[in-house]
N, C-alpha and C positions, 0 to 999 in steps of 0.2 A: 690576122697577121702575115706578112710576109715571112715565105720560110728560110729568108735569109738573114731576118732580123731576131735575136737572141737577147731575153731580157735576165737576168739573175741578180740575187742578193750579192753586192759586192763584199769580196771578203776582207774582213779587217775593219780597223777604222781609217777613215780617208780625213784629208784637211786640204783645204785650198786659202792659199795666200797669196796676195797683191800688194804691193808698196808696202812692204816691210809689216802688214797688218795679216793677222788670221781671218779670213771671211767668213769661214765655216770649219767644222769638224764634224765628221758623223761616222757612227756605227749602222747605219740603215741605208748607205747608198747603193744605190743600182748600177749595175753593170751593162752597158747594153752594147754589143758587137752586130755590124750591120757588114754581111758579106766579108771582104778582104780588109776593110777599114780597120784602123785601130779602135780597140774598145774606148767608151766614152762614159766617164763616171757621171750620174746624175745622182744631185745630193736633194735630199727632201727640202724644200722652201725652208721649212720651221728650224732647221739647223743652219741656217746661211744668216748672217748678220747682213739683213735687208737696209739697213742705214747708208751702206756703202754704194748701193747700186741705185742707180736711176735709169726709168723707162726709157727706153729709146722708141722712135717711130719706125724703125726696121721690121720689116716681117719678110720671113720667106717660107716656102711652102716644098715638104716632102710628101711624093706621093705616097710613101708608105706611111708617114707617121703624122702628116697634116699641117698646119700652118703653125709656126715657130713666130713667136715675140722675142725682143731682146732687151737687155740692159747693158747700161754701160757701168763699169768700176770707177767710182770716185775716190782716189788716193789724196794724200796730203799735196803730192806733188803735180799729178796728172789725174787725166780722165780717159781711162781705156775704153774707147768708144765700140760698142757691139759687142762686148766681151763673153756675155754670157746670153744663152738662149734657153728658151723654156716652149715646152707645147701646152698649152691650157685646156684645151680639148682636144686630145690625141685621138686618131683612127682606132678604130675596133683591131684590138688584139696588142696594142701597145700603151692600153691604160695605165699600165702601173706608172710610166714616167710623168703623168700627171701631176702637179704640184710639186714638180722636182724642177732642178737649174743644173744647166751644164756650163762649160766654162772651156773657153779656147785656151791651151795650154800655150804660154808665150814665154819669151824673156822674162817679163813682169808680171806673168801669172802661173803660181806652181800649184800643181793639182799631184798630192803625194798620199801613199799608203804609209801610216806610221805604226 
């Protein structure tokens, strides 16, 4: 793993909401910090209501974490395109984030410790 990436259990219980719905809640989330970037909370996939997510064709590559694939969040009123990402087969050293989902925090998506 790159020395500038740290993964640890996220303290407490975390919730993600979009479009007035709770998409997931977890006391097993992970916190990933990468250099000077803000920490990112990764939720175990089994703690997320996957029926709100549609797979996207988008992919991106991080030199440290590997190839990310994306999901869009489907709410009652809108679709939030490519709002969620995951590393299905992360690189060596960051395997802990496999089977986890991260969400872009926006005006429509809230990620909070409860």
